[in-house]
C-alpha positions as CSV (number, residue, x, y, z in Angstrom):
1,M,40.0,212.1,191.3
2,S,39.6,215.3,193.5
3,S,40.1,215.6,197.0
4,P,36.6,216.1,198.0
5,A,35.9,212.9,196.1
6,I,38.6,210.9,198.0
7,Q,37.5,212.1,201.1
8,S,34.0,211.0,200.3
9,A,35.3,207.7,199.5
10,L,37.2,207.3,202.5
11,Q,34.3,208.4,204.6
12,Q,32.2,205.7,203.2
13,M,34.6,203.3,203.8
14,Q,35.1,204.1,207.5
15,I,31.1,203.9,207.8
16,L,31.3,200.4,206.1
17,A,33.9,199.1,208.3
18,G,31.7,200.4,211.3
19,Q,28.9,198.7,209.9
20,A,30.7,195.5,209.3
21,A,32.3,195.6,212.9
22,G,28.5,196.2,214.3
23,A,29.6,199.8,215.8
24,S,27.4,202.6,215.4
25,A,30.5,204.9,214.9
26,P,31.7,205.8,211.9
27,G,34.9,203.7,212.1
28,P,37.2,202.3,214.5
29,Q,38.6,204.8,217.1
30,P,42.5,204.7,217.5
31,A,42.7,203.0,221.0
32,E,40.2,200.1,219.4
33,L,43.0,199.4,216.5
34,A,44.3,195.8,217.0
35,P,47.9,195.4,216.3
36,G,47.2,192.7,213.6
37,S,44.0,194.7,212.2
38,F,44.3,196.0,208.6
39,A,43.8,199.3,209.8
40,G,46.3,198.9,212.7
41,E,48.9,197.9,209.9
42,L,48.0,200.9,207.8
43,R,48.4,203.0,210.4
44,A,51.6,201.7,211.7
45,A,52.8,202.1,208.0
46,I,52.0,205.6,207.7
47,H,53.8,206.1,211.0
48,R,56.7,204.7,209.8
49,I,56.7,206.6,206.4
50,N,56.4,209.7,208.4
51,H,59.3,208.6,210.8
52,L,61.6,208.1,207.8
53,Q,60.6,211.4,206.3
54,Q,61.4,213.3,209.6
55,T,64.6,211.3,209.9
56,A,65.8,212.4,206.4
57,S,64.8,216.0,207.2
58,D,66.8,216.1,210.6
59,S,69.7,214.8,208.9
60,S,69.7,217.0,206.2
61,D,69.3,220.1,208.5
62,A,72.1,218.6,210.7
63,F,74.4,218.4,207.5
64,Q,73.4,222.0,206.3
65,A,74.2,223.3,209.8
66,G,77.8,221.9,209.5
67,E,77.3,219.5,212.5
68,P,80.1,216.9,213.0
69,G,79.9,213.3,212.4
70,V,76.9,214.0,209.6
71,A,78.1,212.9,206.4
72,L,76.6,213.5,202.9
73,N,76.2,210.0,201.9
74,D,74.2,209.1,205.0
75,V,72.1,211.8,204.4
76,M,71.4,211.0,200.5
77,V,70.4,207.5,201.9
78,D,68.1,208.7,204.4
79,M,66.3,210.8,201.9
80,Q,66.1,208.0,199.2
81,K,64.9,205.7,202.0
82,A,62.2,208.1,202.9
83,S,61.3,208.6,199.0
84,V,61.0,205.1,198.3
85,A,58.7,204.6,201.4
86,F,56.5,207.8,200.2
87,Q,56.3,206.3,196.7
88,M,55.3,203.0,198.2
89,G,52.8,204.5,200.3
90,V,51.3,206.3,197.2
91,Q,51.1,203.0,195.3
92,V,49.4,201.3,198.2
93,R,46.7,204.2,198.2
94,N,46.4,204.1,194.6
95,R,45.5,200.4,194.8
96,L,43.1,200.6,197.6
97,V,41.1,203.3,195.9
98,S,41.0,201.2,192.7
99,A,40.0,198.1,194.7
100,Y,37.2,200.3,196.3
101,K,36.0,201.6,193.0
102,E,35.9,197.9,191.9
103,V,33.9,196.9,195.0
104,M,31.3,199.6,194.5
105,N,30.8,198.9,191.0
106,M,30.0,195.0,191.5
107,Q,26.3,194.5,191.0
108,I,24.4,192.5,193.7
């Protein structure tokens, strides 16, 4: 699936979510995301993945700079955590797109 098609699908999902919530805006605003809502949990998961990637990058940079107290095994563990989290995020995205396609192909 191409990037414009994914963007279009995401935009349609946001519009439908806004309509389901009774809002006229194309999706919930960040301040309106409830902590237990699906969108809130998805946003929190993306932030956790980003934090893991930043931590891995920072520890890698510190090891390369020769800073004391930064061991290679810690850097490798941080990098693997970030990699696994990113792969999980990709798989969740793939499942969401697949589920969206199935819903859109349902006949009323």
